[in-house]
C-alpha positions in Angstrom: -10.2 -9.3 14.8 -9.0 -7.3 17.9 -11.8 -4.8 19.2 -8.7 -2.0 17.1 -9.0 -3.9 13.8 -13.0 -5.0 14.0 -13.5 -0.7 14.3 -10.8 0.7 11.9 -13.1 2.7 10.3 -14.9 4.5 13.1 -10.3 5.1 14.3 -10.1 6.4 10.7 -13.2 8.7 10.7 -12.4 10.3 14.4 -8.5 10.6 13.4 -10.2 12.5 9.4 -12.8 15.2 12.6 -8.9 15.6 14.5 -7.1 16.2 11.7 -9.3 19.1 10.6 -10.1 20.7 13.6 -5.8 20.6 14.4 -5.7 21.9 10.7 -8.0 24.8 11.5 -6.4 25.3 14.5 -2.9 24.7 13.9 -2.5 26.5 9.8 1.1 26.8 9.8 2.8 24.3 11.4 0.0 21.5 8.9 1.2 24.3 6.0 4.7 23.2 6.9 4.5 19.0 7.0 2.2 19.6 3.7 5.8 21.2 2.2 7.9 18.6 2.6 7.5 16.5 -0.1 9.0 15.8 -3.4 7.3 15.1 -6.4 4.0 15.5 -5.1 5.2 12.5 -2.4 4.6 14.1 1.2 7.7 12.8 2.8 6.0 12.4 6.2 2.9 10.3 4.9 5.4 8.0 3.3 7.5 7.2 6.4 4.3 6.9 8.2 3.3 4.0 5.4 6.5 2.9 5.5 5.7 1.9 8.9 2.7 0.3 8.5 3.8 -1.9 5.6 7.5 -2.8 7.2 6.1 -5.2 9.2 4.2 -7.1 6.0 7.5 -7.2 4.2 8.7 -9.2 7.0 6.7 -11.7 6.4 7.6 -12.7 3.3 9.1 -16.1 2.5 10.3 -15.1 -1.1 10.5 -19.2 -1.7 6.6 -19.7 -1.1 6.1 -17.0 -4.2 6.6 -19.9 -6.9 3.8 -21.2 -5.4 1.6 -18.1 -5.9 0.5 -18.8 -9.5 -1.0 -21.4 -8.1 -4.2 -19.8 -7.3 -4.7 -17.0 -10.3 -8.8 -16.5 -9.5 -7.2 -13.9 -7.2 -5.2 -12.0 -9.4 -7.8 -12.2 -12.3 -9.9 -10.3 -9.4 -8.0 -8.2 -8.5 -7.5 -6.9 -12.3 -10.2 -6.9 -13.5 -11.8 -4.2 -10.2 -9.2 -2.7 -10.3 -8.4 -1.9 -14.2 -11.4 -2.0 -15.7 -14.1 -1.3 -12.9 -13.1 0.7 -10.9 -10.9 3.3 -12.6 -14.7 3.8 -14.4 -16.6 3.3 -11.8 -14.6 6.4 -10.0 -15.3 8.7 -12.5 -18.8 8.3 -13.0 -18.9 8.6 -9.7 -17.3 11.7 -10.0 -19.9 13.3 -12.5 -22.8 12.4 -10.9 -21.8 13.9 -7.7 -20.3 16.7 -8.7 -22.0 17.7 -11.8 -25.7 16.7 -10.5 -26.1 16.0 -7.4 -23.8 18.6 -5.6 -23.9 20.7 -8.9 -25.8 24.5 -6.7 -23.1 24.3 -4.1 -19.8 24.3 -6.2 -18.4 26.3 -9.0 -18.4 24.5 -12.3 -14.9 25.1 -12.5 -13.7 23.3 -9.2 -16.5 20.3 -9.8 -14.1 19.7 -12.8 -11.5 20.0 -10.7 -12.4 17.2 -8.0 -13.9 15.1 -10.9 -10.1 15.1 -12.4 -8.7 14.0 -9.2 -11.0 11.4 -8.6 -10.1 9.9 -11.9 -6.3 10.3 -11.0 -7.1 8.8 -7.9 -9.2 5.7 -9.0 -6.7 5.4 -11.8 -3.9 4.8 -9.5 -4.5 1.3 -7.0 -3.5 2.0 -3.7 0.1 0.4 -2.2 0.3 0.4 0.7 -3.4 0.2 2.3 -3.5 -3.6 1.1 -0.1 -4.3 2.4 -2.3 -2.9 5.9 -5.4 -4.8 5.3 -3.3 -8.0 4.2 -1.8 -8.3 7.7 -5.2 -7.4 9.7 -6.8 -10.5 8.1 -3.8 -11.9 8.8 -3.7 -13.1 4.6 -0.7 -14.6 2.9 2.1 -12.4 2.5 3.5 -13.3 -0.3 0.4 -13.7 -2.6 -0.4 -9.7 -1.3 3.3 -9.0 -2.7 3.1 -10.7 -5.9 -0.6 -8.5 -6.4 0.9 -5.4 -5.1 4.0 -5.7 -7.8 1.9 -6.6 -10.4 -0.8 -4.0 -10.1 2.1 -1.7 -9.7 3.9 -2.6 -13.1 1.0 -3.0 -14.9 -0.1 1.1 -13.3 3.0 2.3 -14.8 1.9 1.6 -18.2 -2.3 1.4 -18.5 -2.5 5.1 -15.8 -1.9 6.9 -18.7 -4.3 6.0 -21.4 -6.6 5.0 -18.8 -6.3 9.1 -17.3 -6.1 10.8 -21.0 -9.5 8.4 -21.8 -11.6 9.7 -19.0 -10.6 12.9 -19.3 -10.9 13.0 -23.1 -7.7 14.5 -23.8 -4.2 13.1 -25.5 -2.0 15.7 -24.0 -2.7 14.5 -20.4 0.5 15.3 -18.3 1.9 12.0 -16.3 3.5 12.3 -12.7 5.7 9.7 -13.4 8.5 10.9 -11.3 5.3 10.6 -8.6 4.5 6.9 -9.8 8.4 6.2 -9.5 8.8 7.4 -6.1 6.2 5.9 -4.8 6.7 2.2 -5.9 9.9 2.5 -4.4 9.3 3.8 -1.2 6.4 2.0 -0.3 7.3 -1.3 -2.2 11.3 -1.2 -3.1 11.9 -0.3 0.0 9.8 -1.8 3.1 10.5 -5.1 1.2 14.8 -5.1 0.7 14.7 -3.6 4.6 12.1 -6.4 5.2 14.3 -9.1 3.4 17.2 -8.3 5.7 15.3 -7.9 8.9 13.6 -11.4 8.0 17.0 -13.3 7.0 18.9 -11.2 10.1 16.3 -13.0 12.3 16.4 -16.2 10.9 19.8 -16.5 11.4 19.7 -15.8 14.8 17.2 -18.5 15.4 19.6 -20.0 13.5 22.2 -19.5 15.7 20.6 -20.3 18.9 18.5 -23.9 17.8 22.1 -25.3 16.5 24.1 -25.4 19.7 20.5 -27.5 21.5 20.3 -29.4 18.9 23.8 -30.6 18.9 23.4 -31.1 22.6 20.4 -33.7 21.8 22.4 -35.8 18.9 24.8 -36.1 20.9 25.9 -39.8 23.0 25.3 -39.7 27.0 28.7 -38.9 28.1 30.1 -42.0 30.8 30.9 -40.5 33.9 33.2 -43.2 35.1 35.4 -43.2 31.7 35.1 -39.6 30.7 
């Protein structure tokens, strides 16, 4: 891995600090950017994440997707961590920190909101960053696509019951528009664009290679009679 990739966590931390400073210096501009959203999905963030995911999608080879089932261990580990460990661990950490560790620093009403936010975050597996980390580690784009797609399908059906269980309510309002829009923005559109780009690149490469192969396979010409 390059220096940039090796210290990615440090760059993220520095970006957070710079972002907080700029938000306090220019609150109006950042408020305007934050208001550019639809169904609780910020469009500016969507464009930036789309730019990160798109190169990964170009590397997806649909013809090799059928071989992904030959390696089920990775899929099983991902499903167990995402749906049997992570949501409950996130809720436990939220209760631990906001109700005990930071109980004297945060208002109880605000603490409940923070815990609810952590539960919502923990019950929704990240889509875009999976592609980013797979790209950084030179992972298999086809295997990554299958993992993300399977998790997105499960998320549509399992998100509401898990969140309702962890929050202790049964009438929670599930942001279905946010879920569907996120899947379309972060998976479907980049995947379609990547497939089109890959097909055009392959076609262009075949066109460039065809005249060479034709010349190589042509019989030598006899300059006396030809």
